[in-house]
Structures are given as C-alpha cells and as structure tokens.
C-alpha positions in Angstrom: 21.6 -9.3 3.7 19.2 -8.2 0.9 16.1 -10.2 -0.2 15.0 -10.4 -3.8 11.2 -9.7 -4.0 9.1 -10.9 -6.9 7.3 -8.4 -8.9 3.8 -8.1 -10.5 2.7 -5.9 -13.4 -0.1 -3.4 -13.1 -2.7 -2.8 -15.8 -0.8 0.1 -17.2 2.5 -1.8 -17.5 4.3 -0.6 -14.4 6.0 -3.3 -12.4 5.8 -3.3 -8.6 7.3 -5.6 -5.9 4.8 -7.9 -4.2 5.8 -6.4 -0.9 6.6 -2.8 0.0 7.5 -0.8 3.1 5.1 1.4 5.0 6.4 4.6 6.5 3.5 6.0 8.6 5.0 7.8 11.6 8.6 7.4 10.4 9.7 11.0 10.5 12.9 13.0 10.7 16.4 11.5 10.8 15.3 8.4 12.7 12.7 7.8 10.0 15.2 8.3 7.2 17.5 5.8 8.9 14.7 3.2 9.2 13.6 3.6 5.5 17.3 3.5 4.4 17.7 0.3 6.4 14.6 -1.2 4.7 16.0 -0.4 1.3 19.2 -2.1 2.2 17.2 -5.2 3.2 15.6 -5.4 -0.2 12.5 -3.3 -0.1 12.1 -1.4 -3.3 8.5 -0.1 -2.9 8.2 2.7 -0.4 4.8 4.0 0.7 4.2 7.5 2.0 1.4 10.1 1.8 1.0 13.9 1.9 -0.8 13.5 5.3 2.0 11.4 6.8 4.1 14.6 6.7 7.2 12.5 5.9 7.5 12.8 2.1 10.8 14.7 2.8 12.0 11.9 5.0 11.3 9.4 2.2 13.1 11.6 -0.2 16.1 11.8 2.1 16.3 8.0 2.4 16.2 7.8 -1.4 19.2 10.2 -1.6 21.1 8.2 1.0 20.8 4.9 -0.7 23.1 3.5 -3.4 20.2 1.8 -5.1 19.5 3.6 -8.4 16.2 5.7 -8.5 14.8 3.7 -11.4 14.9 0.5 -9.3 12.7 2.1 -6.6 9.0 2.5 -6.6 7.9 5.5 -4.5 4.2 6.0 -3.7 2.4 9.0 -2.2 -1.2 10.0 -1.8 -3.5 13.0 -2.2 -5.4 14.1 0.9 -9.2 14.7 0.9 -9.0 18.5 1.5 -7.3 18.9 -1.9 -9.5 16.9 -4.2 -10.6 19.8 -6.4 -8.7 19.8 -9.7 -6.5 22.9 -9.2 -5.7 22.0 -5.6 -4.9 18.4 -6.6 -2.5 19.5 -9.3 -0.6 21.9 -6.9 -0.6 19.3 -4.2 1.0 16.7 -6.5 3.7 19.2 -7.3 4.1 20.1 -3.7 4.5 16.4 -2.8 7.3 16.2 -5.3 9.0 19.3 -4.0 8.8 17.9 -0.4 10.5 14.7 -1.5 12.9 16.4 -3.9 11.9 13.9 -6.5 11.2 14.4 -10.3 8.3 11.9 -10.3 6.3 9.5 -8.2 6.0 5.9 -9.5 2.6 5.6 -8.0 0.2 8.3 -6.7 -3.1 7.5 -5.1 -6.3 9.3 -4.0 -6.2 8.6 -0.2 -10.0 8.3 0.4 -13.0 8.7 -1.9 -14.7 11.2 0.6 -18.1 10.5 -1.1 -19.9 13.3 0.8 -17.6 15.8 -0.8 -18.0 14.0 -4.2 -14.8 15.6 -5.7 -12.9 12.4 -6.4 -13.6 12.5 -10.1 -12.0 16.0 -10.3 -9.1 14.7 -8.3 -8.8 11.7 -10.6 -8.7 14.0 -13.7 -5.8 15.8 -12.0 -3.9 12.5 -11.5 -4.6 11.6 -15.2 -3.1 14.9 -16.3 -0.2 14.7 -13.9 0.7 11.3 -15.4 0.6 12.8 -18.9 3.0 15.5 -17.8 5.4 12.9 -16.5 5.0 13.7 -12.8 3.5 10.2 -12.0 4.1 6.9 -13.7 0.9 5.1 -12.4 -2.3 6.3 -10.8 -4.5 4.5 -8.3 -6.6 5.0 -5.2 -7.0 3.9 -1.6 -10.2 2.7 0.2 -12.4 3.0 -2.9 -15.5 0.7 -3.1 -16.5 -0.9 -6.4 -19.1 1.8 -7.0 -16.4 4.5 -6.8 -14.0 2.6 -9.0 -16.7 2.1 -11.6 -17.4 5.9 -11.7 -13.8 6.7 -12.2 -13.5 4.6 -15.3 -17.0 5.5 -16.7 -16.6 9.2 -16.3 -12.9 9.6 -17.3 -12.1 6.5 -19.4 -9.2 5.7 -17.1 -9.1 2.8 -14.8 -7.2 2.8 -11.5 -4.1 0.5 -11.5 -4.3 -0.3 -7.8 -6.6 0.1 -4.8 -4.9 0.1 -1.4 -7.4 -1.1 1.2 -7.5 -2.2 4.8 -6.7 -5.9 4.6 -5.6 -8.3 7.3 -6.6 -11.7 8.7 -9.4 -10.1 10.8 -10.8 -8.2 7.8 -10.0 -10.1 4.6 -12.1 -8.2 2.1 -12.9 -11.3 0.1 -15.7 -9.7 -2.0 -13.6 -6.5 -2.7 -10.6 -8.6 -3.7 -12.6 -10.7 -6.1 -14.0 -7.6 -7.7 -10.5 -6.2 -8.1 -9.4 -9.4 -9.8 -12.3 -9.5 -12.2 -11.6 -5.9 -13.2 -7.8 -6.1 -13.5 -7.0 -3.8 -10.5 -4.3 -4.9 -8.1 -5.1 -5.1 -4.4 -2.7 -3.5 -1.9 -3.0 -4.1 1.8 -2.6 -1.4 4.4 -2.3 -2.5 8.1 -1.5 -6.0 6.8 -0.6 -7.2 10.3 -3.7 -5.6 11.9 -2.9 -4.7 15.5 0.2 -6.7 16.2 -0.8 -7.5 19.8 -4.0 -9.1 18.6 -2.5 -11.2 15.8 0.6 -12.2 17.7 -1.5 -14.0 20.4 -3.9 -15.7 18.0 -3.9 -19.4 18.5 -4.7 -20.3 14.9 -1.9 -18.2 13.5 0.5 -19.5 16.1 -0.2 -23.1 15.2 0.4 -22.4 11.5 3.6 -20.5 12.3 4.9 -23.3 14.4 4.2 -25.8 11.6 6.6 -23.8 9.4 9.1 -22.7 12.0 8.2 -19.1 11.0 6.9 -16.1 12.9 3.3 -15.2 12.9 4.1 -12.0 11.0 5.8 -14.0 8.3 2.8 -16.3 8.0 0.4 -13.3 7.7 2.6 -11.7 5.0 2.9 -14.9 3.1 -0.9 -15.2 3.3 -1.2 -11.7 1.6 1.3 -12.8 -1.0 -0.7 -15.9 -1.9 -3.9 -13.9 -2.0 -2.2 -11.8 -4.7 -2.2 -8.7 -2.5 0.8 -6.3 -2.2 1.4 -5.8 1.5 3.3 -2.8 3.0 4.4 -3.7 6.5 6.2 -1.1 8.6 9.0 -1.6 11.1 11.8 0.6 12.3 13.7 -2.5 13.5 16.3 -3.8 11.0 15.8 -7.3 12.4 12.0 -7.1 12.0 12.4 -5.6 8.5 14.4 -8.6 7.4 12.0 -11.0 9.1 9.0 -9.5 7.3 10.6 -9.7 3.9 11.8 -13.3 4.3 8.6 -15.0 3.2 9.6 -16.5 -0.2 11.1 -19.8 1.0 7.9 -21.5 2.2 4.2 -21.7 1.3 0.8 -22.1 3.0 -1.4 -25.0 1.9 -5.1 -24.7 1.1 -6.1 -25.8 4.6 -3.9 -23.2 6.2 -5.2 -20.5 3.9 -8.8 -21.5 4.8 -7.9 -21.4 8.5 -6.7 -17.8 8.1 -9.7 -16.9 6.0 -12.0 -18.1 8.8 -10.5 -15.4 11.2 -12.2 -12.6 9.3 -14.9 -10.6 11.2 -17.8 -8.5 9.9 -16.7 -5.7 12.2 -13.0 -6.3 11.6 -12.0 -2.8 10.6 -9.4 -1.4 13.0 -10.9 2.1 13.3 -14.3 1.5 11.8 -13.4 3.6 8.7 -16.1 2.6 6.2 -15.3 4.2 2.8 -19.0 4.6 2.1 -19.2 7.3 4.8 -15.8 8.1 6.1 -14.3 11.5 5.3 -10.5 12.1 5.5 -9.1 15.5 5.1 
C-alpha cells in the first residue's frame, strides 16, 4: 500500500511533500531496506546528512526503488567543520559521490555555529553549487531569525527552508511565525520528540482516542496543520505506513490548542540552543 502525500512549494519553486522520512542511524543493508520500504509506502522526501554517515545507504535505496529519480526529493546537510567556502564546495561534491547521485534536491547547512561565524561563507558555497546544478534548493537547519536575516542581507539569497527541532513539547511558535512572515518553510526534526514521553501523554491519548488514531498520527497531523514538514523515522514497515496515514482526518481548533499547551520553555530534547551550540 502506498499513500499519496500532498506537496507544498518553496520560495524558489521546488515542490516538496508535506511529510518526509528521516534516516538518522539507518545504515548499511538494514538501513537501505528500511528506506526502500518507506519509499514503497509513499515517502518521496528522504532526509540524510553528511554527519549521519549514511548518504551511501540512501543512495543505495534510491537505486533499488522503481520510483523515478525525478519523483524523489533527497536532502543532505553540510557539517559545521566544513563551513569555509572551499571545504563546503568539496563536501557537497563528496556528499554526491557518497550517494552516487548527480544532484541533491535540497542541501542544508546543519547548524549555524555562530562562534565560528563561517555560515555566510558556507551559504555562498551552497549558492554556487545550486548555480552549477549540484543542488536544486538550498536551506538551513537550526538557524535563528538573526542568522537567516544575515544570509539574505549579505548574499541576496534567502533560505528556502529551515529545519528546526519541533514537537508538542517544544512548538517553536515564534520561530514558525517568523518563517511564515518571511516566506521560509518550516521543517520539523524529532517531530515525535522522545516517543516514550509522548506515547504516555494523557492529552495526546485523549485526542487520539477521539479519532481512533495513534498518538503518533495525531502528532504528525498536528505538524501538517501547522504547515510544518515533518520527517519521522521508523525502520518498521507497519509504523512507516501508520505515520504516513494522516490525511483522512483533521484536528479541530480546540485539539490544536490542547497540543499547543503542551509546549515547555525547556522543551528541547538535548538542550541544543542554536545561539550557542556548535556542531562539527
């Protein structure tokens, strides 16, 4: 069974499914099998990163599938240690070599690393790589509005997407509003937070019971109605299908407000504040 996923259009014209598939820690043949299974279930947006050390696994799953390459959207990300211009260019090329792909649909700077302060250089490398046909759309992860403003001010090119930590315990309302006002799409990493925490939450369980859906489905529907692109991960074919089966029901305003009320000021999973956190 394959689910048709609606699409949205980024500010540069690229279309993306409103739900993708996360691949962190999906490596080797088992990982390729899991990603191939997800593609068969209807996932067309596949999210990886240089630092996940599985770009080759993602590339192998692309080769195994009968879905044409142009129907897939493959994302990877630039690590912090390679944010100078020359290193960023060669890393983008290396990412493509690892996956045995001619291009990435979406390539992101993984973290701003503000103490290094090289993200403008890295952004210029992404701009040029797009001109060279290596990338179709360029964006970032974990950037704050101040970082996003600098990108556009200093290069003239706006990010198409910002992938941020976003889940019911940390709903990033202000950041999401800023994205919307500035025509940048929000993408959610760790959309289900820590599964053990959310799966025992009474509020989420009540809403799920109301719809005869799982808590995971309720949360992923919540992301969709927020306008955020979620990228849940599961190696289980059953869970993959469950996660993508969210387009046959909707949450009302009261239920959306109940989930919004779950957010916490200290809701980050690993306390990774982009204002100070450095990723290499």
